[in-house]
C-alpha positions in Angstrom: 202.9 -94.1 -188.1 200.9 -91.3 -190.3 200.1 -88.4 -188.5 197.0 -87.8 -186.7 196.6 -85.1 -184.1 194.6 -86.9 -181.1 191.2 -83.8 -180.4 190.6 -83.0 -176.8 193.4 -85.4 -175.8 193.8 -84.3 -172.3 191.0 -83.1 -171.8 189.2 -86.7 -172.5 191.7 -88.6 -170.3 190.8 -86.3 -167.4 187.5 -87.0 -167.3 187.9 -90.9 -168.0 190.0 -91.4 -165.5 189.1 -92.8 -162.1 191.2 -95.7 -160.1 194.5 -96.0 -161.4 194.5 -100.1 -160.9 191.2 -99.9 -163.1 189.7 -101.5 -166.1 189.3 -99.2 -169.4 187.8 -99.2 -172.9 189.6 -96.9 -175.8 186.2 -98.2 -178.4 187.9 -96.1 -181.4 191.9 -97.0 -180.7 192.5 -94.9 -184.2 196.4 -94.4 -184.1 196.4 -94.1 -180.2 196.5 -91.1 -178.6 194.1 -91.5 -176.3 195.1 -94.9 -175.3 198.9 -93.3 -174.7 197.4 -91.3 -172.3 195.5 -93.5 -170.6 198.3 -95.8 -169.8 200.8 -93.3 -168.5 198.2 -92.1 -166.0 197.6 -96.3 -165.2 199.1 -98.0 -162.5 201.0 -101.1 -162.5 198.2 -103.1 -162.6 195.6 -100.9 -164.7 194.3 -102.2 -167.4 193.5 -100.9 -171.2 191.5 -102.0 -174.1 191.7 -100.4 -177.8 189.0 -101.2 -180.1 188.5 -100.4 -184.0 187.5 -101.9 -187.2 189.7 -100.0 -189.0 193.0 -103.1 -190.1 195.6 -100.1 -190.0 194.3 -99.0 -186.2 194.9 -103.0 -185.6 198.2 -102.3 -186.5 199.5 -99.7 -184.6 197.5 -101.2 -181.5 198.9 -104.5 -182.1 202.9 -102.3 -182.1 201.3 -101.2 -178.5 200.6 -104.2 -176.9 204.1 -105.7 -177.6 205.1 -102.4 -175.1 203.2 -102.3 -172.8 201.5 -105.7 -170.9 198.3 -103.8 -169.5 197.0 -103.1 -173.1 195.1 -105.5 -175.1 193.7 -104.6 -179.0 191.1 -105.7 -180.3 189.6 -105.7 -183.9 186.0 -105.0 -183.7 183.2 -102.3 -183.2 182.4 -100.5 -180.1 178.9 -101.9 -180.3 180.0 -105.3 -180.1 181.6 -104.2 -176.3 179.3 -107.5 -174.7 181.1 -110.0 -176.3 184.6 -108.1 -176.0 184.6 -107.6 -172.5 183.9 -111.2 -172.3 186.2 -112.5 -174.5 188.9 -110.5 -172.5 187.4 -112.1 -169.0 186.4 -108.5 -167.7 183.3 -109.7 -165.9 183.1 -107.4 -163.4 182.4 -104.6 -165.2 184.8 -101.3 -166.5 185.8 -97.8 -165.2 185.4 -96.0 -168.2 184.4 -95.9 -171.9 185.8 -93.3 -174.4 184.6 -93.0 -177.8 186.3 -90.6 -180.3 184.1 -90.8 -183.0 184.0 -90.1 -187.0 187.1 -90.8 -188.9 190.6 -89.9 -188.1 193.2 -87.8 -190.2 194.9 -91.1 -191.4 191.8 -91.9 -193.0 191.1 -88.8 -194.8 194.7 -88.3 -195.9 195.0 -92.1 -197.2 193.4 -91.5 -200.7 192.8 -95.1 -201.3 190.5 -95.4 -198.6 187.7 -93.5 -200.3 186.7 -90.6 -197.5 188.2 -87.7 -199.3 186.4 -85.6 -201.8 189.5 -83.7 -202.1 192.1 -86.9 -203.2 191.5 -89.2 -206.3 190.8 -92.8 -204.5 188.5 -95.7 -204.6 184.8 -95.0 -203.7 185.4 -97.0 -200.7 184.5 -95.0 -197.1 184.5 -98.6 -195.4 186.4 -98.5 -192.2 186.7 -102.5 -192.0 187.9 -103.0 -195.1 188.0 -106.4 -194.5 184.1 -106.6 -194.7 181.1 -105.4 -195.7 179.9 -103.5 -198.8 181.8 -100.3 -200.6 180.4 -97.1 -201.5 180.8 -97.8 -205.4 179.4 -101.2 -204.6 176.4 -99.8 -202.7 175.4 -96.4 -204.9 175.9 -98.8 -208.2 173.0 -100.8 -207.1 170.5 -98.5 -204.4 167.5 -97.2 -205.6 167.3 -93.6 -206.3 164.5 -92.9 -203.3 167.0 -94.9 -200.8 170.0 -92.5 -201.7 168.0 -89.9 -201.5 167.1 -90.7 -197.8 170.5 -91.6 -197.3 171.9 -87.6 -197.9 168.6 -87.0 -195.9 168.6 -88.8 -193.0 172.9 -89.1 -192.6 174.0 -86.0 -194.2 170.9 -83.3 -193.3 171.3 -82.2 -197.1 168.9 -80.0 -198.6 169.4 -80.8 -201.9 168.9 -85.0 -201.1 166.8 -85.5 -204.0 168.4 -83.5 -206.5 171.4 -85.2 -206.0 170.0 -88.7 -205.7 169.0 -88.0 -209.3 172.6 -87.1 -210.2 174.2 -89.8 -209.3 171.4 -92.4 -210.5 172.0 -90.5 -214.0 175.4 -90.5 -213.7 176.0 -94.3 -212.7 173.7 -95.1 -216.2 176.0 -93.7 -218.6 179.7 -95.2 -216.3 180.6 -96.9 -212.8 180.7 -94.4 -210.3 184.3 -95.4 -208.5 186.4 -92.7 -208.2 186.0 -90.2 -204.7 186.6 -87.0 -207.3 184.0 -88.5 -209.6 181.3 -88.7 -207.1 182.0 -85.2 -205.8 181.7 -83.8 -209.2 179.2 -85.4 -209.6 177.2 -83.9 -205.9 178.7 -80.9 -206.7 177.4 -80.2 -210.0 174.0 -80.9 -208.5 173.9 -78.7 -205.5 172.0 -75.6 -206.6 173.5 -73.7 -203.2 177.0 -73.7 -202.3 178.0 -72.9 -198.8 180.1 -70.6 -197.4 183.5 -72.5 -197.0 182.2 -75.9 -197.1 182.8 -78.2 -200.1 179.4 -78.7 -201.8 179.9 -82.8 -201.4 180.6 -82.5 -197.8 177.6 -83.6 -196.6 176.7 -85.9 -199.6 180.0 -87.8 -198.4 179.7 -87.4 -194.7 175.9 -89.2 -195.3 177.0 -92.3 -197.2 180.5 -92.4 -194.9 177.8 -93.1 -191.8 175.9 -95.7 -193.8 178.2 -97.4 -195.2 179.5 -97.9 -191.4 176.5 -98.3 -189.8 177.9 -95.3 -187.3 175.0 -94.4 -185.5 173.7 -97.5 -185.2 176.8 -99.0 -183.6 176.8 -96.0 -181.2 173.2 -96.2 -180.6 173.8 -100.4 -179.6 176.9 -98.9 -177.6 174.8 -96.8 -175.5 172.6 -99.7 -174.7 174.6 -101.6 -173.1 177.2 -99.1 -171.5 175.4 -98.5 -168.6 175.2 -101.6 -167.1 179.0 -102.4 -168.4 180.4 -99.8 -166.0 181.5 -99.9 -162.4 179.7 -97.7 -160.4 181.3 -94.9 -160.4 182.8 -95.2 -163.8 183.0 -92.8 -166.6 181.8 -92.4 -170.0 183.3 -90.0 -172.3 182.2 -89.3 -175.8 183.9 -87.1 -178.4 181.7 -85.9 -181.5 182.1 -84.4 -184.7 178.7 -83.7 -185.9 175.0 -82.4 -184.6 173.5 -86.2 -185.7 175.9 -88.2 -183.1 176.1 -85.2 -181.0 172.2 -85.4 -180.3 171.9 -89.2 -180.0 174.7 -89.1 -177.1 173.6 -85.9 -175.3 170.0 -87.4 -175.4 171.0 -90.5 -174.1 172.7 -88.5 -171.0 170.2 -86.7 -170.2 167.6 -89.0 -169.8 170.0 -91.5 -167.6 170.6 -88.8 -165.7 166.8 -87.8 -165.4 165.3 -90.9 -164.8 161.2 -90.8 -165.4 159.1 -88.0 -165.1 157.5 -87.9 -161.5 156.2 -85.9 -159.6 158.5 -83.3 -157.2 156.7 -84.0 -154.1 157.0 -87.8 -153.8 159.6 -89.0 -152.4 161.2 -92.1 -154.2 165.2 -93.1 -155.1 167.7 -92.6 -157.7 166.5 -96.4 -158.8 162.5 -96.2 -158.2 162.6 -93.0 -161.0 165.2 -95.3 -163.4 168.8 -92.3 -162.9 171.3 -94.4 -163.4 174.3 -91.6 -164.3 174.7 -87.9 -163.6 176.2 -85.2 -166.0 180.1 -84.4 -165.2 180.4 -80.9 -166.3 179.3 -79.2 -169.2 180.1 -79.8 -173.1 183.2 -78.9 -174.0 184.9 -78.0 -177.2 188.3 -77.7 -178.4 190.4 -74.2 -177.5 191.2 -71.3 -180.2 194.4 -72.8 -179.8 193.8 -76.2 -180.5 191.7 -75.3 -183.3 194.4 -73.0 -185.0 196.6 -76.3 -184.8 194.3 -79.1 -186.1 191.1 -77.5 -188.2 190.0 -80.8 -188.5 189.0 -80.4 -184.6 186.9 -77.4 -185.1 183.0 -79.0 -184.9 184.4 -81.3 -181.9 182.0 -81.6 -178.7 183.0 -84.0 -175.6 179.8 -84.9 -173.3 181.0 -86.9 -170.1 178.7 -89.0 -167.6 179.2 -91.0 -164.5 177.4 -94.6 -163.5 175.8 -93.3 -160.1 177.0 -95.6 -156.9 180.3 -95.5 -154.8 183.2 -96.7 -156.5 
């Protein structure tokens, strides 16, 4: 198993756990760091479902499933929560859902996956390597305006148009199929390098998010998660960049506040559409964790609990 340091492992599981005989979902299984700790916290009748798009993550999940009968692994996106719970027969809801968004260390460290601009490999970037369009395939066909839009919207790249133009010009000379090839094109087109940040960082992030529909999947999950949580059940989300965190923060705040009504009106939570309460403030990794795992430095964890008695 590849080395992977799970971010905010103890904090996330502590925030997630309710009854030890409950049903929980680890929507981003990865290499099982959070799932194994959840299982340690479960009683004999507790249940845990792991979900992941990545075939290699599913292999790790299958191994854990063989070790522990309380655990089951499902291949797919957490956006398919309804269907996956239905297939498992979990029709009465769950007591907690955990999401650890972004890419895992093994995905970044395996050059052939195409996520890293520091290692040469095929320009793939798919979390599910068995379906969908690779980054290389998309860049070969996309309009310059579409590439610029993706870089701007998903990477918040200031020089999106300039970089998109450079990509289109480069692909006219030869296909863009390697990670370092794309990183070089982006770096040369970027006129203002940020201190301590590779000039291709934002572009690679943007293309990865687009190829895997990461923000769309997150929004789909949030649309249905409240209905699937039991009263008192918790949603725990760890984000690694501002786009994800903004979506999560706004969703949780909206569910906690409900519709705006005059303060003097005697209304119930149901009447204003208030469905959740915020649990504490946003949590960030400690200095010790960031020192041990620099990739944790941008992580933000938010927690919300469904209203009602368990």
